[in-house]
N, C-alpha and C positions, 0 to 999 in steps of 0.2 A: 424657341427657334422658328423663324419664318419659313414657311413652306416653299417660298421662292426667293431665296436671299442668295446673292453671290459673293464671295469675300473677296479680298484685296488680291489674293495670289490667281483667282480665275480672272478678274477685270484687268489686270496689268499685263496679262498673257493676251495680247492679240489674236493669236492663233486660236485661242478658245474663245474669247469675248466677241470677235467679229463674226462668228458663226451663229450666234444668238441674237434673235430679234425681237423687238417688242412692237405690238399693234395696239393702238387707240383709236376708237371711231366715235362719231357724234350721232350715230343711228340714221343719219340722212345723206350720207354719201362721203362726207369728209372723213379724212383721217390723218393720224399722226404714224409714222412707221420709220424706224431705224434700228441700227444695233444697239445693245445696253450700254455701249460707251459712247453712243450719239455720234458714230462715224458712219455716215451714209455709204452705202455700198452697192446700191440699186440706183437706177434712175428713177425708181418707183417711192424712193424714202424721201422724206421730207418732214418739217415739223408742222406745216400746215398744208394739207393737200385737199383741195375741194373741186366739185364739179363747178363748171362754168357754163350752164346751158346756153347762154347767149353765144357761146364760140362752138361748142360742139358737145358731144356725149360723153367726152373723156373727163378724167379727173386731171388737175393742173396743181404743179408745185408753185406756191407762191412763194411762202418762207421756207429755204432749204434747211436752214439751221440757225443756232443763235449762239455764238461763242462767248463764253463766260472768262473774265479776267479779273482775279484778285489782285489788288494794289495794297502794298503796305511798305510804308517807309520809303516810297518810290520805286519799290521792286514789284515787277509785274509777273504773275502766275498765269499764264493762259491755261484753260481748263478744256478748251476744244481738241477735237482731233480730226484730221482730214487726210486722204490718201492722194499723194502726188506719184509722179511718174519713177520708175527706178527703185519701188518698194518703199519710197520714202513716206514718213507720217510727220505731219507739221500741222500745228503744234502737236505736243505729244502729252495732252492733258489727262490721258487715261492712266498715268502714273501716279497722279494724285488722288485717284479714286479708292477709297478705304471700304466700301462696300455698296451693292446695289440690292434694292428690295422691291418687288412689285406684287405684294400680297394685296394691298388696297390700291395704291396709287404708285406708278414707277417713282422711286425715290433714289436719288443717287447721293452718297456723303462724300465729299471731298475733304481732304485734310492737306494744308499747305502750311508747315511749320505748326505755329500756334493756332491758325484759323481752321475751323470746322465749318463747312458750308454744305447745308442740306437744299438739294433740288427736287421738287415734286412736279409731277405733270397731270393734268386731266383735260378732257375735252368737255366742252359745254354740250349738253344734250341738245340735238337737234337746233344747233347753231354752229356757223362757221366760226368757231372761235377755239384757241388752245390758251390754256393757262398754265403759266409756270410760277412756282412760288418758290422763292428763295429765302431761308432762314439762316441767319448768321449764329450757329450753335455756340462757338467759342471764337474769342480773338482776345489778345492781350493787348493791343494798341489800335489805334483809327483804322479803319478799313475803307477801301473804296472798291465798288463792283462796278465793272465796265461790261457793257453788253454789246456784241457787233453782230448785226444780222445780214445772213447771206441770202440773197434773193436771186430767185429763178424766173417766176412768171412764164411757165412754159408748161405744155402737155406732158404727162407722165411718158408719153411715147417718143419724145423728142428731147434734144438737149438744147441748151442755150449757150452760146459764145458771144464774146466781146464784139459789139457792135455799135454804130453811132445812132441807132432808132432808138436805144432805149433811152427813156426819160430819166433824168437826174432830178426833176422837180420834186418838191416835196413840201407839204405845209405842216405847220405846228398845229397840233390838237391837244386837248387837256392832257397834261404828263405825257406827251410823246409827239409822234408824226404820224402822218398818212402820205402814202406815195403809191404811184403805178407806174410800172415800167412800160406798157403798150397799150395802144386803145382797145378796147373790147372786154379788158379785164376789169375786175373791181377793185377799187381802192384798198390797199393793205393798211390798217389801223395797228400801229404797235405804241401800248400805252401802259403805265405803270400806276402803281397804286400811291406812289408818293411822287414828288415832284422830281424832275430828272433834267439833265442837261444833255442836249443832243448836239454832237460835233460832227458837221458836215465835212466829210473827207472821201469823196467818191472814189472808187478804185474797182479794177476787176481782179478777181483772185482766179488765176489762170491754170489749166492743166489738173483740175481734179479728177480722180480716177475712181471709177466703180467697179471693183473686182467680179462681183456677181454677174454683171453683164459680159465683162470679158470671157468668165467661164461658158457663158451662153451663146458665144460666138457675135455678139452686137458690138457696135461702137461703144466705148467706155469712159470717155472723158469729156469735159465740159467747163467752162469758164463761168464763175457767179459774180454777182454784182453785189457790192458793199457800199451802202451809202455813205457809211460814216460809222459813229458809235455813239451809244448811251452811257452816261456815268452819274453815279450817286454814291453817297456815303451810306453806310449800312452799320448799325450798332449792334452788339452782341444782344441777341435774343430777339432782333428785329425781323419780322416777316415782309418782304415786298413781293408783290405779284405782278407778272408780266402778262398782257393780254396781246394776242395776236389774232385778229379778226377782219372781217370786211365791212364792218359798220363800228362807229364810235359807242363806248361804253362810259358810264358814270364811274370815275375810276375810284371814288370813295367806296363803292360796293364791291371791288375785286377781291379783297382778303375774305369778305362773307361768301361771296359768289364761289370761290374756291372751296373753302370749307364745305359747303353746301353740296357741290358735286362730288366731293371726295367721299361724303357720307353715302350717297347714293350708290355706291359701287358695291358689288358683291365680293366679300373678302375670299381670295383666292389661297384659302388655307386648306385645301385638300383636292384631289382628283376630279371629282364631280365638280366641286365649286369653280375649278378652272375652266372646264368645259362649258358650265352654265354661262359664266363670264364671256367667254368665246361665243356661245349662241346668240347673246345680246348682240354682238358687234355685227352680225350679218344682217339686222333689221335695217331697211332703208326706206325712209318716208320721203315721197318727192310729189308736191303738188296736190297733197291731200290723200296720195294713194300710198299703199304699203307693199314692199317687195321684200324677197329675200336676196342677197347677193350670192353669187356662187362661189365667191371666195375673195381673199385679198393677195396682192394688191391690184390685180389686173382684171378681174372678172366682173362682168355685170350680172343683172337678173337673167337668168338662163330657165325656161319653163320646166324642163325635166329636172333639173337640180332642185329647183323650188319644191316641187310636189314630192320628191324624194325626201328632202330635208325637213320640210314643214312640220311633221309629225314629231320627229325627234328633237327639233329646236323649240317646240313650244309646248305640245301635249306630254311630252315625258318629263317636262320640269313644272308642271303645272300650270301652263300659262294658256290656257283656253281661249280666253278674250283675244289674246295676240293671234292664235291660229285664225279665229274668226275674221279679225281685222285683216289679215294677210289674203285670207281666202276671198274675201270681199272684192280686193282688186284683181285676183287671179280669175274668178268667175265671170267678171267683165272681159278678160281677155280671152276667155273661153269662147264666149257668146260672140265676140267680134269676129273670132276665126271661125266659127261654125256659120255663121251668117255671111261670111264672105267680104267684109268689112275691112277697110284699111286699118292698120292696127294704130291706136291712139295712144298706148300705154307703153311701159318701159320693159315689158317683158319679151325677149327675144327668143327665137327657136320653138314657138309653139306649133308650128306645122309640121314638127318631127312625129312619124307617125305612132310612136308610143306615148306620147305626152298625154293624151287625153286617158290612155289605160292608167297611168301612173296617178292621174288625178283621181280615178276611181279608187285606187289603192289609199290615197290620202283620206278620201271621206270614210273609207273602210276603217282607216285608223281612229279617226273622231268617233265613229260610232262605237268603237272598242273602248274609247277613253271616256266617253260621256254615256251614251246609250243609244241604242237604234232608234228609239223614239225621237231623241233630240236631232240624230243624224236626217231622219225622214223629214221632220219638220223643217230642218234649215238648208238641206240639200237634196231632199227627195226629187223634185222638179229637175234639178240640174242632172242627176244621175239618169233620169228617165230622157230626157233631151240627148245626152251624150250618146246613150246606148241606141236610141232611136236612129241618131245621126249615123252612127257605126253600122248598124245593122242594115240602113237604107243605102250604104256604100257611097255615102257622100263624102268621105274622106279622100283627098287627092291623092294620098300614098298609102293607104291600108285598106284593102279589098276583102272581103269577107268571100270564101269559096264555098262550094256546095258540100265540102267535107267539114264544115265547120270551124276552119281554120282561117287565120288572117294572113294575108300576104302583102309583101312591100318590096318595092324596088329600090335596091341599095346599091345598084352595080357603079354607078356614075358619081354618087354622091354619100357621103357618110350620114347615115340616117339614125344609128343607134349611139348609145353612150360612147361606144368606141369609135370616136370622130376625128381621129386625127388623119390628115391628109398630106400627101406628098406630090408636088408637080401636078397639083389640081385634082387628084384622084385619092380615093379613100385608100389608106395603108391596109386595112381590114374591110373588104368589099363585101360586107354582110348583107344579104339579099334573099328574096324569096319568102320561106317559111322560117321565121326567126324565133329561136327556142324561147326567148324571155319574151318577146311579144305576145306568143301564144299562151305560155303560161299566164301572163298578165291578162289576157284576153279572157280566158276559162274563168280566172278568179274574178273578172268584171261580171261576167254573165251570172255567175252563181251568187255574188253579193247582190247585184241589183235584183234578182229575183228574191232574194232573202229580205231585203230592205223593203221592197214595195209588194210584199207578199198578197196583200189584198186588191191589188190589180191584175186580177185574173188574166185578161186578155194580154197585156204586157208580159206576165210573166209566162204565160204558154209560149209567146214570141220567143223569149230567151231560152226557155227549155228546150225547145225543138233544136236550137243551135247547140247549147251545151252537151246534149246526149249525142250528138253527132262529133263534137269537138273532142270529147274525152277519148274515145278509142282511136279517132285520127291523129290525136297527140301522140299516143303512144306508139302506133304503127309507124309516123313519120319520124320521130325523134330517138326512140329508144334502140339501141343497137346491141348486139351479141355480147358486148363487153361490159354491159350493165351501166353504162353512161349514156347522155343525151348528145346527139349530133347538135352542132352550135347553130347550122343553119341547112336547110334544105331547098333546092331551087332546081326542080326538076330532076335530071340526071346527076345534078352537082351536089354534093353533100360534103360537109365541113366536119371531118372526124377529129378536128383539134380539141384536145382537153382545155376547154376554157370555163369560166366561173359563171358563164351566164346561165347554165342549165341549174343553178342552186335556187333559182327563184321557184320553179316547180316543185321543189321540196319544201320550200321556206312559207310560201303563201297560204292563206286561210284555207282557200279552195284548190284543190289540186288534181288534175286527171291521173296522177300517179296512185298506185296503192302502197301500203307500208313498204313492202319490201322493195319496190322500185325507189322510193323516197330514200331508203337506207343505202342501196347501192350509189345513187347520185352523191349523198354526203359522204359516204367512205370514200370514193374517188377524189372528191375534192379535198379531204382531208389528207390524203395518201400524195397527191402531187400538186395541190395548189396552195395549202396552207402554209403561211409564214407567220413568224411573230408580230408583224406589221401589217398584216391584212391578207387577201386573197390575190394570187398571182393572175394576172390577166391571160397566161398561156403557161401550160405544164412545160417543164425542163424537157420533156420527153417528146415533146411536139417541135415540128419543123418551124424555124425561124426563131427558136426562143432567143430573148434579147433583154435581159434583166436590167441593165444598167441605163438610167435615164440621165445621160450627160452628154457634154460636147454641144456642136453647132445645132441650130433649129432643125435641118433636116435629118441630122443622126438622131436627136430626140424625138421627132415624129414617127420614125421607125421604131423606136424602143417603147413609145408611150403605152402601147396595148398588147405588147408582145413578150410579156414576162414581167413587168413591173407590178408591185403589189398595191392594192388599194383597200382602205381600211372600211370604207362604206359597205363594201362587199361582204366583210365578214359579219356585219350586222345580220344579214339576211341568212348566211351560213350559220351563226350560232343560234338564231332563231329555229332554223331547221333542225339542227343538232338537238335544241332542247324538245323541239316536238317528238323527235325519235326516242331519245334517251331520258327524257323527263328529268326527274329530281337527281338521278345519278349523273346527269350532265353539269349540275351546277358548278362543282368544284372545277371542272375544266373551262367552263365559260369564265369564271371568275380568273383563272390563271392568265387566260388570253386577254381580259381586260387590264390586267397588271402589267401586261409586257408594252402597254402604251403610256403608262404612267411616266417613264422617264422621259417622254417627249414634253412633259409640261415644264421641263427645264432646258430643252434645247430648241434649236431650229426656231420656231416662234415661241416665245414663252407662253404657256399655258393654252395653246392651240396644236391642232393637227395640220400637218402639211397635207399637200394634195395627193401625194403619191410616195412609194418606198422602191428603192431597187429591190429586185425580186430574190438577190443572192446576199449572203451575209457580206457587210455588217449591216444591210437593210437602211441605207442611209436615206433619210428624207428629201424629196426633192419637190421642184415645181412650186406652186403657189404656197405661201408661207401658212396660211390658214384656209381651210377649205370647208365648205358648210356642209356636204353630204357626210364627210368623215366624222366631225364633231357630232352631227345628229345622230348618225347610226350607233355611235358609241353611247350618247346618252340614252337612245332607245334601248339598248342592250341593258345597259344598268339598270334601266326601269324594268326591263323582263326579269332579271335577277331578282329585283327586289319582291315582284309578284311570286316568284317561285320560292323565295325564301320566307314570305309571310304566309303561304299556303297552310 
């Protein structure tokens, strides 16, 4: 039985099937995302969603969906599904679905009387092209297949509505047509692997609704343009491949291209392989540079997210060359920032004060997965340049104080990973001596000294600082209850029990002793641990708000006030293993198992952005989040190493 198979009972129950989403990407920014019954429930959903750099830096929905109709003896059976006002779904093609399987590629089996039709979808790697292969598995009489494209040609942040400016013009191309609704957009080529008849019947389908946007307090309806429909006969056993892309293709090659692309996919036949497949989807190659997207469907490349995610998404699954490829671009961004140059690349938020410290941690992971010599040879100069930059006080918002600690101003602008804002102000205004900044700083000082041990003058400058930083860290953050303050700014101390203290126990170099680390781990276990990650705030602390629901401002106030984050658990479990060693293995394994049910819900085979902090720990936010996938993969790798000792 397939690991990711959903039967007719689930598929025909829209309450169940509409909560499950599927994501496919081309590794260069384009994606296909919808529910497993192909009913779009978000404005971000679409069959072909691509970046259009000539317009802006957003993704754009060109082809929203493609409705299939099976025709036999003059009777039409529409397999599409769309939601309209009043809770109406029309057509109701989900009732014909017999099963859905996405172990290798997303595959839907429809049964209409004696007709069994199989639909499979793949994205072509590094090309803005979606392929759909239709196979008539069984039929007792002549069968016709009709396909009706729904076009949007709009940003994922907007909606399209019926208007007179939309172009109805199209040109015939080999086995299909090309069309473009608005100036500035690329032409959309819709072609087939066999000769097809296109019937021009332009119309607007009005009032489609997106319930996920309604839940989030946004506008939630739009109109979509349908230029007409394609029609062709299909014989029992025949395969017909549809191509939707922004360039023409030799249609004779479509069936072979589909088979080739399908063969390249990692089979999602177990928990780890699902995560590996998901890890590959975050790669984004643009203009000869390589990035990691922070998540789908709305995130771009963010510097902190990339450095935290990079080891788990590459090194943990044996993809060292991919790590180096992505780091090559990241290093350019780092030097642009340190040299005060205008950014020319697509990595955002590199100015945040902890980003360079996370970059040091990333290089540290590379040294552990390869060797210290390899890390020194490839990134030794980078490490020295970054540390000298920070030691010299050149960072605009990370200042080294005489006590060896680093200070950052976060009163008016969110500067940490807890970055939600409301009414232009940080919801959690963390400022001053911030606990994870200083844990990362101490770790960076010690790692740089170890990596470049033969540079005595450089090491001496680091040693002078970390010998002051260690006692200062303990004196500043450790309180009488055995846990760490979240931040300290003069007389202002945040006593909230938050997860940021866990980094001081998890990092390779820590200013805490073994007893102090255990105290931190124990309170995180007691107050913050859930089956779906580490809470961002203890239920015992003021302002606890664990449910990430409602309109935008309500969600902003809940974002880091009790919601649970899986990526934090990677560091927590690393700290747990450091303290309890082999006796902790079974506990860590149980924690990993708690994520496996996510492979069949929310976004199939991936991990969402966050979870509610209280039962039933519902997944929320972005459907696929890089840091979460990365840290679970890194934890699985840690487990393998402990089990193989």
